[in-house]
C-alpha positions in Angstrom: -43.2 -12.3 -9.8 -43.0 -9.6 -12.5 -40.6 -9.7 -15.6 -39.9 -6.2 -17.2 -40.6 -5.7 -20.7 -39.0 -4.2 -23.8 -35.5 -2.6 -23.5 -34.5 0.5 -25.3 -30.8 1.6 -25.7 -30.5 5.6 -25.8 -27.4 6.8 -27.5 -26.3 10.4 -28.6 -23.3 11.6 -30.2 -20.1 11.9 -27.9 -21.0 10.9 -24.5 -23.8 8.5 -23.8 -26.8 10.5 -22.6 -30.3 9.8 -20.8 -31.0 6.5 -19.3 -29.1 3.3 -20.8 -32.0 0.9 -20.6 -35.8 1.7 -20.4 -38.2 -1.1 -19.0 -41.8 -0.6 -19.7 -43.1 -2.6 -16.9 -43.6 -0.8 -13.4 -41.2 -1.4 -10.5 -43.0 -2.9 -7.6 -40.2 -4.4 -5.4 -36.6 -3.8 -5.4 -34.2 -5.6 -2.9 -30.7 -4.4 -2.4 -27.6 -4.9 -0.2 -23.8 -5.0 0.0 -20.8 -6.5 1.6 -21.1 -10.4 0.8 -18.3 -12.9 1.5 -18.9 -16.1 -0.5 -17.4 -18.0 2.3 -20.1 -17.0 4.9 -23.5 -18.3 5.1 -24.5 -19.0 1.5 -28.1 -19.7 2.8 -28.8 -16.0 3.2 -29.5 -16.0 -0.4 -32.7 -18.2 0.1 -33.9 -15.7 2.3 -33.3 -13.0 -0.4 -34.8 -14.9 -3.2 -37.9 -15.9 -1.1 -38.9 -12.1 -1.1 -39.6 -12.6 -4.9 -38.2 -9.1 -5.9 -38.6 -7.8 -9.4 -35.1 -6.3 -9.1 -31.9 -7.0 -7.1 -29.3 -4.2 -6.8 -25.8 -4.9 -5.6 -24.4 -1.7 -3.9 -20.6 -2.9 -4.0 -18.4 -5.3 -2.2 -20.3 -8.0 -4.1 -17.2 -10.2 -3.2 -13.9 -9.8 -1.5 -11.1 -9.9 -4.0 -7.5 -9.3 -3.2 -6.1 -6.0 -5.0 -4.0 -6.9 -8.0 -5.3 -10.5 -8.1 -7.7 -10.7 -11.0 -7.9 -14.4 -11.0 -8.8 -14.4 -7.3 -11.7 -11.8 -8.1 -13.0 -13.8 -10.9 -13.1 -16.9 -8.9 -15.0 -15.3 -6.3 -17.6 -14.1 -8.7 -17.9 -17.4 -10.1 -18.6 -18.9 -6.8 -21.2 -16.4 -6.0 -22.8 -17.0 -9.5 -22.9 -20.8 -8.6 -24.7 -20.3 -5.4 -28.1 -22.3 -6.1 -30.2 -19.6 -4.2 -28.5 -16.7 -6.0 -29.3 -18.7 -9.4 -33.1 -18.8 -8.3 -33.0 -15.1 -7.3 -31.5 -14.3 -10.9 -34.5 -16.2 -12.4 -37.0 -14.2 -10.5 -35.3 -10.7 -10.6 -33.3 -8.7 -12.9 -29.9 -8.0 -11.6 -28.1 -4.6 -11.4 -25.0 -3.6 -9.7 -22.3 -1.2 -8.9 -18.9 -1.8 -7.3 -17.1 -0.6 -4.1 -13.4 -0.9 -3.1 -13.3 -4.8 -2.4 -14.6 -5.7 -5.7 -12.7 -3.0 -7.3 -9.3 -3.4 -6.1 -7.3 -1.9 -3.2 -9.1 -0.9 0.2 -10.5 2.5 -0.2 -9.0 2.6 -3.6 -9.5 5.0 -6.5 -8.3 6.2 -10.0 -4.7 5.2 -9.5 -5.6 1.6 -9.5 -3.6 -0.3 -12.3 -6.1 -2.9 -13.2 -9.3 -1.0 -12.9 -10.2 -1.7 -16.5 -9.6 -5.3 -16.0 -11.7 -5.2 -12.8 -14.4 -3.4 -14.8 -14.7 -6.2 -17.4 -15.1 -8.8 -14.6 -17.9 -6.9 -12.9 -19.9 -6.6 -16.2 -19.2 -10.1 -16.9 -20.4 -11.1 -13.5 -23.6 -8.8 -14.0 -24.1 -10.5 -17.4 -24.6 -7.1 -19.1 -25.3 -7.1 -22.9 -22.3 -6.5 -25.3 -24.1 -3.6 -26.6 -24.8 -2.1 -23.2 -23.8 1.7 -23.1 -21.6 1.1 -20.0 -19.2 -0.8 -22.0 -18.5 2.4 -24.1 -17.5 4.6 -21.3 -14.7 4.7 -18.6 -16.2 3.5 -15.4 -19.2 1.7 -14.5 -22.0 4.2 -14.0 -25.3 3.2 -15.3 -29.0 4.4 -15.4 -32.1 2.6 -16.1 -36.0 3.7 -16.0 -38.8 1.5 -15.0 -42.5 2.2 -15.8 -44.3 5.2 -17.3 -46.0 8.4 -16.2 -46.9 8.6 -12.6 -45.3 5.2 -11.9 -41.9 5.9 -13.6 -38.8 5.2 -11.5 -35.2 6.2 -12.6 -32.4 4.3 -11.1 -29.1 5.9 -11.3 -25.8 3.9 -10.3 -23.0 6.2 -9.6 -19.2 4.9 -9.7 -17.3 6.6 -6.8 -14.2 4.5 -7.5 -12.8 4.7 -11.2 -12.4 8.4 -11.1 -11.8 9.1 -7.3 -9.0 11.3 -6.4 -6.3 10.1 -3.7 -7.0 10.6 -0.1 -4.5 12.4 2.2 -4.6 10.9 5.6 -5.6 13.0 8.6 -3.2 12.8 11.4 -4.9 15.5 13.7 -8.3 14.4 14.1 -10.4 11.2 14.6 -11.3 11.3 10.7 -9.1 8.9 8.5 -8.9 11.4 5.6 -8.5 15.3 4.9 -11.4 16.7 3.0 -10.6 16.3 -0.6 -11.7 19.3 -2.8 -11.8 17.2 -6.0 -14.8 16.0 -8.0 -14.9 12.3 -6.9 -16.9 11.5 -10.1 -14.9 12.8 -12.7 -16.0 15.4 -15.6 -17.6 12.9 -17.9 -19.6 11.2 -15.3 -20.8 14.6 -13.9 -21.7 15.7 -17.3 -23.7 12.4 -17.9 -25.5 13.0 -14.5 -26.4 16.5 -15.2 -27.8 15.7 -18.6 -29.6 12.8 -17.0 -31.3 14.7 -14.3 -32.1 17.5 -16.5 -34.2 15.5 -18.9 -35.7 13.1 -16.2 -39.5 13.0 -15.6 -39.4 10.3 -13.3 -41.6 10.2 -10.0 -38.9 8.5 -8.1 -35.1 8.7 -8.3 -33.1 6.0 -6.8 -29.3 6.7 -6.6 -27.3 3.9 -5.9 -23.7 4.6 -4.4 -21.2 2.4 -2.7 -20.6 5.0 0.1 -23.0 6.8 2.3 -24.2 10.2 1.1 -25.8 11.8 4.2 -23.9 10.4 7.2 -21.1 12.8 7.8 -19.5 12.3 11.3 -18.0 8.8 11.2 -14.4 8.5 10.2 -14.7 6.1 7.3 -15.4 6.7 3.4 -18.4 8.8 2.8 -19.5 11.6 0.4 -18.5 14.2 3.1 -14.8 13.6 2.3 -15.4 15.3 -0.9 -17.6 18.3 0.1 -17.5 20.0 -3.1 -18.7 17.0 -4.8 -21.5 16.5 -2.3 -22.6 20.0 -2.6 -22.6 19.7 -6.3 -24.9 16.8 -6.4 -27.3 18.6 -3.8 -27.3 21.7 -6.1 -28.2 19.4 -9.1 -31.0 17.8 -7.3 -32.5 21.5 -6.7 -31.5 22.8 -10.1 -33.5 20.0 -12.1 -36.3 19.9 -9.2 -35.6 16.2 -8.9 -38.7 14.5 -7.5 -38.4 12.0 -4.7 -34.6 11.7 -4.5 -33.6 8.5 -2.4 -29.9 7.4 -2.0 -29.4 3.6 -1.5 -25.8 3.0 -0.2 -23.7 0.2 1.6 -20.4 -0.2 2.5 -20.5 0.3 6.4 -21.5 -3.1 7.7 -24.6 -1.5 9.3 -28.0 -0.4 8.3 -29.7 2.8 8.8 -32.1 5.5 7.2 -31.0 9.0 7.3 -32.9 12.2 6.2 -31.9 15.8 5.4 -32.8 18.6 3.0 -31.1 20.2 0.1 -30.5 24.0 -0.1 -34.0 24.4 -1.7 -35.6 22.7 1.3 -36.3 19.4 -0.6 -36.1 16.4 1.5 -33.7 13.6 0.6 -33.1 10.2 2.1 -30.0 7.9 2.3 -31.1 4.2 2.9 -28.0 2.2 4.0 -27.9 -1.5 3.7 -24.6 -3.6 4.7 -23.7 -6.2 5.2 -25.3 -9.5 3.8 -23.1 -11.9 5.4 -21.1 -10.2 8.2 -21.9 -6.8 9.9 -20.6 -4.6 12.7 -22.3 -6.5 15.4 -20.3 -5.2 18.2 -20.9 -1.5 17.5 -22.9 0.0 20.3 -23.6 3.5 18.9 -22.2 6.0 16.2 -23.2 9.5 16.0 -25.2 10.3 12.8 -27.4 13.6 13.3 -29.3 12.5 10.0 -30.4 9.2 11.2 -34.1 8.7 11.7 -34.1 4.8 12.2 -32.4 2.9 14.9 -28.9 1.9 14.2 -29.0 -1.5 12.9 -25.8 -3.8 13.4 -27.3 -7.1 12.5 -26.7 -8.7 9.2 -29.3 -7.2 6.8 -30.6 -6.4 3.3 -33.0 -3.9 2.2 -36.4 -3.7 0.5 -38.3 -1.2 -1.4 -41.9 -1.9 -1.9 -43.9 0.6 -4.2 -47.6 1.2 -3.4 -48.5 3.2 -6.6 -52.2 3.4 -5.9 -51.6 5.0 -2.4 -48.4 7.0 -3.6 -46.4 5.4 -0.9 -42.9 3.6 -0.8 -42.3 1.2 2.0 -38.7 0.8 3.1 -37.7 -2.3 5.0 -34.5 -3.9 6.5 -34.8 -7.8 6.9 -32.4 -10.0 8.7 -30.4 -13.0 7.4 -33.3 -15.1 8.2 -36.0 -13.0 7.0 -37.0 -11.1 10.3 -38.1 -7.6 10.0 -35.6 -5.2 11.6 -37.2 -1.9 10.5 -39.7 -0.4 8.2 -40.6 3.2 7.2 -43.0 4.8 4.8 -42.3 7.6 2.5 -45.3 9.5 1.0 -44.4 10.4 -2.6 -44.6 14.0 -3.8 
């Protein structure tokens, strides 16, 4: 088990730019997942802790609170923190996280939620982020971290697709839930921050955490494709700044899958979805996703990234609730 080294906060005038925190040690193993109900199978956390990851990443729906009921949300966070196996995981791994709708507020909620700042405070309290952490000085909960140096440098970007999200308009004429929204999804400040972050990055691997799926675009639920201009903007940023090895990590769907596609400049990108930790869409037989390169996994799961720096390989794995291997894939780094 490896613990990360010194921490540096990077702050510039106006907006907070560049990565928020820099860890000197290289990242060897990152585990991640989403969709966790504290009332279902708390023993899954022993399985996760037994993997001995360097880092654990929450991708939203950390708990399932009720909209407008902040005491209920706080109580559920406290119940998760009290889980003995989760406490062991916290001792082994640095915990990072982003929210999605069920730990933010209303289902599929966005910028109009009246208690979003109070919800933010509860999330940061749960994640135990330092009082001087730059995320506390900006609207929303987007964050960025680097690990390692030189040819082993990883940039972890956590995007907030709730706080600034424009309202959906229901689609009553097709199988989609919502009409395409031409808004920005992330809001001007987050976009400026992200552009600045990517323009200055010299990382070898870029992990982009987002609560909703980036590549899968045919299902009717929440996804980046509901905001086509925002999705295209992010694809263009990856090309403009020649971002190396971009890999999206997503949750939300109660399924798991690995998708791959290319940017307009022919750069390959991946979207590795892991959901849900305690409950999954296990009755689903099939779902069309033209970008999927893995099987569709409908069992409960969490994801693992294992970095083999000498071989320039990244091993992607999906593990079941009791540790069985459900899928694995190797990416050869640029």
